[in-house]
C-alpha positions as CSV (number, residue, x, y, z in Angstrom):
1,A,-8.0,-84.7,-4.2
2,Y,-7.2,-81.0,-2.6
3,L,-8.3,-79.8,-5.9
4,D,-11.7,-81.4,-5.6
5,G,-12.2,-79.7,-2.0
6,K,-10.3,-82.2,0.0
7,R,-9.8,-80.5,3.5
8,V,-6.5,-79.7,4.8
9,D,-6.1,-81.4,8.3
10,F,-4.3,-79.8,11.2
11,Y,-3.8,-82.4,14.1
12,G,-6.3,-85.1,12.4
13,V,-8.9,-82.2,12.4
14,P,-10.4,-81.3,9.0
15,T,-9.9,-77.2,8.1
16,L,-11.0,-75.3,5.3
17,P,-10.6,-76.7,1.7
18,S,-7.4,-75.3,0.5
19,M,-6.6,-74.6,-3.2
20,A,-3.6,-73.1,-1.8
21,K,-2.2,-76.5,-0.9
22,A,-3.4,-77.9,-4.4
23,Q,-1.7,-75.2,-6.2
24,E,1.6,-76.1,-4.1
25,M,1.6,-79.6,-4.6
26,F,1.1,-79.3,-8.8
27,Q,3.9,-76.6,-8.9
28,K,6.5,-79.1,-6.9
29,I,6.0,-81.6,-9.8
30,V,6.6,-79.0,-12.5
31,T,9.3,-77.4,-10.8
32,N,11.2,-81.2,-10.2
33,A,9.9,-82.7,-13.4
34,P,9.2,-79.8,-16.0
35,Y,9.9,-82.1,-18.9
36,S,7.8,-85.4,-17.5
37,R,5.2,-86.5,-19.1
38,I,2.8,-85.6,-16.1
39,A,4.1,-81.9,-16.2
40,P,1.4,-80.3,-18.8
41,L,-1.3,-82.0,-16.4
42,A,0.6,-80.5,-13.2
43,Q,0.6,-77.1,-14.5
44,Y,-2.9,-77.1,-15.9
45,G,-3.9,-78.2,-12.2
46,V,-2.0,-75.1,-10.9
47,G,-4.4,-72.8,-13.3
48,Q,-7.4,-75.1,-12.3
49,A,-6.4,-74.2,-8.2
50,L,-6.1,-70.6,-9.1
51,E,-9.3,-70.2,-11.3
52,K,-11.1,-71.7,-8.3
53,I,-10.2,-69.0,-6.2
54,G,-11.1,-66.1,-8.4
55,A,-7.5,-65.2,-9.0
56,V,-8.3,-63.9,-12.9
57,A,-4.3,-62.7,-13.6
58,A,-2.5,-65.7,-12.3
59,T,-4.9,-67.8,-13.5
60,V,-5.0,-66.9,-17.0
61,A,-0.7,-66.8,-16.6
62,A,-0.7,-70.3,-15.5
63,Y,-2.9,-71.8,-18.0
64,Q,-0.8,-69.7,-20.5
65,Q,2.5,-71.4,-19.2
66,V,0.9,-74.4,-20.4
67,V,0.4,-73.7,-23.7
68,D,3.6,-72.1,-24.2
69,R,6.1,-74.6,-22.4
70,Y,3.9,-77.8,-23.7
71,P,2.0,-76.9,-26.9
72,N,1.8,-80.3,-27.9
73,S,0.1,-81.6,-25.2
74,D,-3.3,-82.9,-24.9
75,V,-4.2,-80.4,-22.4
76,A,-2.6,-77.1,-24.4
77,P,-6.4,-76.7,-26.4
78,N,-7.9,-77.2,-23.0
79,A,-5.8,-74.4,-21.5
80,M,-5.7,-71.6,-23.9
81,Y,-9.5,-72.3,-24.2
82,Q,-9.9,-71.8,-20.3
83,I,-7.8,-68.2,-20.8
84,G,-11.0,-67.2,-22.4
85,Y,-13.4,-68.5,-20.5
86,V,-11.7,-66.9,-17.2
87,Y,-11.9,-63.6,-19.0
88,F,-15.9,-64.4,-20.1
89,Q,-16.9,-65.1,-16.7
90,A,-14.8,-62.0,-15.0
91,S,-16.8,-59.7,-18.1
92,R,-20.0,-61.1,-16.4
93,L,-19.1,-60.1,-12.8
94,T,-20.5,-56.5,-13.0
95,G,-22.9,-56.8,-15.8
96,Y,-20.4,-55.9,-18.4
97,D,-16.9,-55.3,-18.2
98,Q,-15.9,-54.2,-21.7
99,T,-11.8,-54.8,-20.8
100,A,-12.6,-58.4,-20.0
101,A,-15.0,-58.8,-22.6
102,V,-12.4,-57.9,-25.5
103,R,-9.7,-60.1,-24.0
104,A,-12.1,-62.9,-23.8
105,Q,-13.0,-62.2,-27.6
106,E,-9.4,-62.0,-28.5
107,S,-8.6,-65.3,-26.4
108,F,-11.3,-67.4,-27.9
109,D,-10.7,-66.1,-31.5
110,D,-6.7,-67.2,-31.0
111,F,-7.8,-70.5,-29.8
112,L,-10.1,-71.0,-32.7
113,L,-7.1,-70.3,-35.2
114,R,-4.8,-72.3,-32.9
115,Y,-6.9,-75.3,-32.4
116,P,-9.8,-75.3,-35.1
117,H,-10.3,-79.4,-34.4
118,S,-10.5,-79.2,-30.5
119,E,-14.0,-80.3,-29.0
120,K,-14.0,-77.2,-27.4
121,V,-14.6,-75.4,-30.7
122,P,-18.7,-75.0,-30.5
123,Q,-18.6,-73.9,-26.9
124,A,-15.8,-71.0,-27.8
125,Q,-18.1,-70.3,-30.8
126,D,-21.2,-69.8,-28.6
127,N,-19.4,-67.9,-26.2
128,L,-18.0,-65.5,-29.0
129,K,-21.7,-64.9,-30.0
130,T,-23.0,-64.3,-26.2
131,L,-20.4,-61.4,-26.3
132,Q,-21.4,-59.9,-29.3
133,A,-24.8,-59.7,-28.0
134,R,-23.8,-58.2,-24.8
135,K,-21.5,-55.9,-26.4
136,T,-24.2,-54.6,-28.8
137,Q,-26.7,-54.5,-25.8
138,N,-24.3,-52.4,-23.7
139,S,-23.7,-50.0,-26.8
140,Y,-27.2,-49.6,-27.1
141,E,-27.9,-48.7,-23.4
142,I,-25.2,-46.0,-23.5
143,A,-26.9,-45.0,-26.9
144,R,-30.0,-44.5,-24.8
145,F,-28.6,-43.0,-21.9
146,Y,-27.4,-40.1,-24.2
147,D,-30.2,-40.2,-25.9
148,K,-32.2,-39.2,-22.5
149,Q,-29.5,-36.6,-22.0
150,K,-30.7,-34.7,-25.5
151,N,-26.8,-35.3,-26.4
152,Y,-27.8,-36.4,-29.7
153,K,-24.8,-36.7,-31.6
154,A,-23.3,-39.0,-29.0
155,A,-26.3,-40.8,-28.9
156,Y,-26.3,-41.4,-32.8
157,V,-22.6,-42.3,-32.9
158,Y,-23.7,-45.2,-30.3
159,Y,-26.7,-46.0,-32.2
160,N,-24.8,-46.3,-35.3
161,E,-21.9,-49.0,-33.4
162,V,-25.3,-51.1,-32.8
163,L,-26.1,-51.3,-36.1
164,Q,-22.2,-52.2,-37.5
165,Q,-22.2,-54.8,-34.5
166,E,-25.1,-56.7,-35.0
167,P,-27.1,-55.1,-37.8
168,D,-29.9,-57.8,-38.0
169,S,-30.7,-57.6,-34.3
170,P,-33.6,-56.2,-32.3
171,D,-31.3,-53.5,-30.8
172,A,-30.1,-52.6,-34.3
173,L,-33.4,-52.5,-35.6
174,R,-34.9,-49.8,-32.9
175,A,-31.2,-48.1,-33.2
176,K,-31.9,-47.6,-37.0
177,E,-35.5,-46.1,-36.5
178,R,-34.0,-43.8,-33.6
179,M,-31.2,-42.7,-35.8
180,G,-33.6,-41.4,-38.4
181,Q,-35.9,-39.7,-35.8
182,I,-32.5,-37.7,-34.5
183,R,-31.7,-36.8,-38.0
184,S,-35.0,-35.1,-38.3
185,K,-34.8,-33.4,-35.0
186,V,-31.4,-31.7,-35.2
187,G,-30.3,-32.2,-39.1
188,E,-27.3,-33.9,-40.6
189,N,-25.0,-30.5,-40.0
190,A,-25.4,-31.3,-36.6
191,L,-24.3,-34.8,-36.3
192,Q,-21.0,-34.1,-38.1
193,I,-17.8,-34.7,-36.6
194,G,-16.6,-31.1,-34.7
195,A,-20.4,-29.8,-35.1
196,K,-21.2,-27.8,-32.0
197,G,-24.3,-27.6,-30.0
198,T,-25.0,-31.2,-29.0
199,G,-22.5,-31.2,-26.2
200,T,-19.6,-33.7,-27.3
201,A,-17.8,-30.9,-28.9
202,Q,-17.1,-29.3,-25.7
203,A,-16.3,-32.5,-23.9
204,G,-13.8,-32.9,-26.6
205,T,-11.9,-29.7,-25.7
206,D,-11.8,-30.7,-21.9
207,R,-10.4,-34.1,-22.8
208,R,-7.4,-32.5,-24.8
209,K,-6.7,-30.1,-22.4
210,L,-6.4,-32.3,-19.5
211,Q,-4.4,-34.6,-21.7
212,A,-2.5,-31.8,-22.3
213,Q,-1.9,-31.0,-18.9
214,A,-0.8,-34.5,-18.1
215,D,1.7,-34.5,-20.9
216,T,3.3,-31.6,-19.6
217,A,3.6,-32.6,-15.7
218,G,5.1,-35.9,-17.4
219,R,8.1,-33.8,-19.0
220,P,11.5,-34.3,-17.4
221,D,11.8,-30.5,-17.1
222,F,8.6,-30.0,-15.4
223,V,9.2,-28.2,-12.1
224,G,5.7,-27.6,-11.4
225,P,3.3,-29.0,-8.6
226,P,2.7,-32.5,-8.8
């Protein structure tokens, strides 16, 4: 009832709904009867309560415990699917969160491998298609950004990513056309790795210098400024 939105009462007066209350009650069941018939459902309920308040890391950990502790339970496939779905939703919060998207894809792939006969398989497959389409769109937008900055080598790299990710998509057709235009404009040699004059070689040098500084500061015998 608390998970469904029942409000916590203080002195007979309903207050704000409390997922924390639901989580607490489910957790008591798991703690007191970890091997009971309803323990997997209770652990799954912990995950649901945490998911409703948007606690991504804690939610994933709770659902993962269902899979690890009760792999043969009826709710284990749903728990594993929810791990991917939580990351899937997180990847959409700011338009496109690449880290969350990668974790969602890995989770859905693991789910399909482990539970190929689950009723949620079609949903997982649809979500994977959506993730791939957004990944391609993101690469295309990055390519367009570099293209406008006249950083043609970087643009070419990301246009090529679009081709590799979804070769038959509209973005891929546009990317292929633009790659041909860039080759005609700057020549093949300028697009080779390590070539100068397109803005990425210096960026790579600067990045290596910063990494060298970080490595030096991390040495146990380093006595310089922090």
